[in-house]
NUNU-41002 format. One record per residue (C-alpha): residue number from 0; residue in one letter; x negated, y, z negated. Coordinates in pm, 1 decimal, decimal comma, padded with zeros to 6 digits, always signed. Layout:
<atoms>
(atom NUM "a" (X Y Z))
...
</atoms>
This chain:
<atoms>
(atom 0 "m" (-08974,9 +08602,2 -09570,3))
(atom 1 "l" (-09384,4 +08634,9 -09400,8))
(atom 2 "e" (-09308,1 +08365,0 -09186,0))
(atom 3 "c" (-08967,8 +08518,4 -09036,1))
(atom 4 "n" (-09164,1 +08878,5 -08988,5))
(atom 5 "p" (-09567,5 +08872,4 -08996,6))
(atom 6 "a" (-09542,4 +09246,3 -08996,3))
(atom 7 "i" (-09436,1 +09273,9 -09320,4))
(atom 8 "q" (-09742,8 +09256,7 -09558,5))
(atom 9 "f" (-09683,5 +09241,3 -09914,7))
(atom 10 "v" (-09962,7 +09398,9 -10184,7))
(atom 11 "r" (-09926,1 +09314,0 -10534,8))
(atom 12 "n" (-10201,4 +09618,4 -10650,1))
(atom 13 "v" (-10150,6 +09904,0 -10478,8))
(atom 14 "k" (-10480,4 +10048,0 -10580,6))
(atom 15 "d" (-10624,2 +09856,2 -10285,7))
(atom 16 "i" (-10384,8 +10100,6 -10031,8))
(atom 17 "l" (-10473,7 +10390,0 -10231,9))
(atom 18 "d" (-10826,5 +10351,7 -10221,1))
(atom 19 "n" (-10826,9 +10235,6 -09839,2))
(atom 20 "e" (-10752,6 +10533,5 -09604,8))
(atom 21 "h" (-10750,7 +10323,3 -09314,0))
(atom 22 "f" (-10473,9 +10112,7 -09488,6))
(atom 23 "f" (-10189,8 +10199,2 -09260,4))
(atom 24 "s" (-10215,6 +10199,9 -08862,8))
(atom 25 "s" (-10133,2 +10585,1 -08752,2))
(atom 26 "k" (-10049,7 +10436,0 -08419,2))
(atom 27 "d" (-09770,5 +10243,6 -08635,4))
(atom 28 "r" (-09447,9 +10328,9 -08851,8))
(atom 29 "n" (-09546,7 +10259,3 -09163,4))
(atom 30 "l" (-09318,2 +10180,3 -09518,7))
(atom 31 "l" (-09472,6 +10196,5 -09804,0))
(atom 32 "i" (-09193,3 +10081,7 -10073,4))
(atom 33 "l" (-09329,0 +10153,2 -10464,2))
(atom 34 "d" (-09170,6 +10074,4 -10804,3))
(atom 35 "d" (-09177,5 +10209,6 -11107,4))
(atom 36 "l" (-09492,7 +10061,4 -11246,9))
(atom 37 "a" (-09713,0 +10276,6 -10965,5))
(atom 38 "t" (-09661,1 +10587,8 -11218,1))
(atom 39 "t" (-09937,1 +10433,5 -11424,8))
(atom 40 "i" (-10198,6 +10542,1 -11113,8))
(atom 41 "a" (-10009,4 +10887,1 -11073,5))
(atom 42 "n" (-10310,3 +11074,1 -11008,8))
(atom 43 "k" (-10403,3 +10840,3 -10707,1))
(atom 44 "l" (-10061,9 +10825,8 -10569,0))
(atom 45 "e" (-10052,6 +11199,5 -10578,8))
(atom 46 "i" (-10339,1 +11213,0 -10330,5))
(atom 47 "f" (-10206,8 +10931,1 -10085,8))
(atom 48 "y" (-09877,7 +11140,8 -10096,0))
(atom 49 "m" (-10123,9 +11461,0 -09935,7))
(atom 50 "r" (-10266,9 +11219,0 -09633,5))
(atom 51 "q" (-09935,3 +10996,1 -09552,5))
(atom 52 "s" (-09805,1 +11208,7 -09320,7))
(atom 53 "s" (-10127,3 +11191,9 -09155,6))
(atom 54 "q" (-10074,5 +10797,5 -09156,2))
(atom 55 "n" (-09727,3 +10786,9 -09018,6))
(atom 56 "v" (-09630,6 +10601,0 -09386,7))
(atom 57 "d" (-09264,0 +10653,7 -09485,8))
(atom 58 "v" (-09238,6 +10629,6 -09914,4))
(atom 59 "i" (-08939,7 +10515,0 -10128,8))
(atom 60 "h" (-08999,8 +10541,5 -10471,3))
(atom 61 "i" (-08843,3 +10327,4 -10669,4))
(atom 62 "c" (-08753,0 +10466,5 -11032,2))
(atom 63 "q" (-08582,5 +10370,7 -11344,4))
(atom 64 "n" (-08697,0 +10743,8 -11555,2))
(atom 65 "i" (-08617,1 +11012,1 -11267,4))
(atom 66 "f" (-08785,8 +11238,9 -11506,0))
(atom 67 "q" (-09115,4 +11060,7 -11598,1))
(atom 68 "q" (-09352,1 +11334,9 -11793,7))
(atom 69 "g" (-09667,0 +11533,2 -11627,4))
(atom 70 "k" (-09714,4 +11679,7 -11318,4))
(atom 71 "s" (-09839,4 +11428,7 -11108,0))
(atom 72 "m" (-09495,2 +11263,2 -11141,6))
(atom 73 "r" (-09290,6 +11575,7 -11068,2))
(atom 74 "n" (-09529,6 +11614,6 -10784,5))
(atom 75 "l" (-09471,9 +11261,7 -10665,9))
(atom 76 "h" (-09077,1 +11320,9 -10677,4))
(atom 77 "l" (-09098,3 +11633,7 -10516,1))
(atom 78 "n" (-09303,8 +11453,6 -10218,0))
(atom 79 "s" (-09057,7 +11160,2 -10192,0))
(atom 80 "t" (-08883,7 +11059,4 -09912,5))
(atom 81 "y" (-08597,6 +10839,7 -10071,4))
(atom 82 "l" (-08443,1 +10858,0 -10432,3))
(atom 83 "i" (-08338,9 +10469,3 -10504,6))
(atom 84 "l" (-08162,3 +10474,6 -10789,3))
(atom 85 "f" (-08041,0 +10181,0 -11017,3))
(atom 86 "k" (-07785,5 +10189,0 -11310,8))
(atom 87 "n" (-07920,8 +10360,4 -11623,5))
(atom 88 "a" (-07688,8 +10288,5 -11917,7))
(atom 89 "r" (-07916,2 +10527,0 -12183,7))
(atom 90 "d" (-07979,2 +10839,5 -11982,2))
(atom 91 "v" (-07720,2 +10919,4 -11739,3))
(atom 92 "s" (-07823,1 +11286,6 -11800,5))
(atom 93 "q" (-08117,8 +11232,5 -11515,6))
(atom 94 "i" (-07856,0 +11217,1 -11241,4))
(atom 95 "s" (-07663,5 +11508,0 -11398,7))
(atom 96 "t" (-07949,2 +11738,4 -11374,7))
(atom 97 "l" (-08110,3 +11573,0 -11031,5))
(atom 98 "a" (-07721,1 +11681,2 -10916,5))
(atom 99 "r" (-07817,3 +12050,4 -11035,3))
(atom 100 "q" (-08184,5 +12042,7 -10848,2))
(atom 101 "t" (-08061,5 +11931,8 -10532,7))
(atom 102 "g" (-07731,3 +12107,9 -10542,8))
(atom 103 "r" (-07519,1 +11819,2 -10453,1))
(atom 104 "a" (-07244,7 +11818,2 -10766,7))
(atom 105 "d" (-07124,5 +11529,8 -10551,7))
(atom 106 "l" (-07416,3 +11327,6 -10701,4))
(atom 107 "s" (-07284,4 +11196,2 -10988,0))
(atom 108 "e" (-06974,4 +11127,6 -10891,4))
(atom 109 "a" (-07147,1 +10890,5 -10632,5))
(atom 110 "y" (-07332,6 +10753,5 -10846,3))
(atom 111 "m" (-07086,1 +10626,8 -11116,5))
(atom 112 "k" (-06882,3 +10479,1 -10817,5))
(atom 113 "v" (-07192,1 +10288,0 -10707,6))
(atom 114 "n" (-07311,5 +10158,9 -11034,4))
(atom 115 "a" (-06936,5 +10029,6 -11092,6))
(atom 116 "e" (-07097,0 +09726,6 -10868,8))
(atom 117 "p" (-07347,5 +09539,0 -11042,9))
(atom 118 "f" (-07755,7 +09603,8 -10918,2))
(atom 119 "q" (-07618,4 +09867,9 -10611,9))
(atom 120 "p" (-07849,2 +10132,8 -10618,6))
(atom 121 "l" (-07772,1 +10469,5 -10505,2))
(atom 122 "i" (-07981,9 +10605,7 -10200,3))
(atom 123 "v" (-08082,0 +10985,4 -10241,7))
(atom 124 "d" (-08216,5 +11028,4 -09867,2))
(atom 125 "m" (-08495,9 +11328,7 -09935,7))
(atom 126 "k" (-08606,2 +11378,5 -09586,0))
(atom 127 "p" (-08549,9 +11700,2 -09407,3))
(atom 128 "d" (-08422,0 +11591,8 -09118,5))
(atom 129 "c" (-08137,5 +11368,1 -09236,1))
(atom 130 "p" (-07817,7 +11566,0 -09221,7))
(atom 131 "d" (-07650,8 +11628,8 -09582,0))
(atom 132 "y" (-07340,8 +11444,5 -09515,9))
(atom 133 "l" (-07580,9 +11143,3 -09541,9))
(atom 134 "r" (-07798,2 +11199,1 -09761,9))
(atom 135 "i" (-07577,3 +11027,6 -10031,8))
(atom 136 "r" (-07543,4 +10637,8 -09980,1))
(atom 137 "s" (-07489,8 +10280,3 -10072,2))
(atom 138 "h" (-07455,6 +09942,7 -09960,0))
(atom 139 "i" (-07769,5 +09974,8 -09676,8))
(atom 140 "f" (-07832,6 +09571,6 -09664,2))
(atom 141 "p" (-07730,3 +09419,7 -09287,7))
(atom 142 "d" (-07422,6 +09217,0 -09456,4))
(atom 143 "e" (-07275,4 +09535,5 -09621,4))
(atom 144 "v" (-07085,9 +09845,1 -09497,8))
(atom 145 "t" (-07289,6 +10145,2 -09560,4))
(atom 146 "r" (-07089,3 +10405,0 -09764,2))
(atom 147 "v" (-07167,9 +10744,8 -09776,5))
(atom 148 "y" (-07078,8 +11005,3 -10041,0))
(atom 149 "v" (-06989,0 +11356,0 -09945,8))
(atom 150 "n" (-06745,2 +11642,9 -10082,0))
(atom 151 "p" (-06587,4 +11782,0 -09769,9))
(atom 152 "n" (-06531,9 +12076,1 -09921,8))
(atom 153 "q" (-06892,3 +12112,7 -10004,8))
(atom 154 "i" (-07087,6 +11991,4 -09700,8))
(atom 155 "s" (-06961,2 +11965,0 -09373,5))
(atom 156 "v" (-06869,1 +11647,9 -09187,2))
(atom 157 "p" (-06854,0 +11578,4 -08860,2))
(atom 158 "q" (-06496,5 +11504,6 -08757,6))
(atom 159 "e" (-06565,8 +11197,7 -08576,2))
(atom 160 "c" (-06748,8 +11003,3 -08866,6))
(atom 161 "l" (-06408,3 +11121,0 -09077,0))
(atom 162 "r" (-06164,1 +10857,7 -09156,8))
(atom 163 "s" (-05791,9 +10910,5 -09074,7))
</atoms>
């Protein structure tokens, strides 16, 4: 993959990024993807999130436990740009809680539909400029047709986006 796109850099030790204020160029658009192992350095991540906008960095935080304990983790989740939710058969109540917190009753139903397919994530776009009707989606990869989940009685959807 690196041979195909030299602009992609894989870093195994996220501390290398967090300790270096100049790791990202503010002249470029940057994307940082973190998996749930990043919770072990939550305090450093919280500091990083505070300076991410000045470094032109979008962050995707992939997590198995949405409500990981600790003040830093709560702040990380509140400042996350995207939530990428995978199937967690053990505690589905987390999704119901997230649905209440976001005011999106359709989130739980979307989660159940998406997770009927193996290894399919549900994306929750938390960016302030994301239209509400595009906030919950799945099938985002190039060979897939993106699916958007919305209750049209709850969220206004532009007419041209509706199937007949």
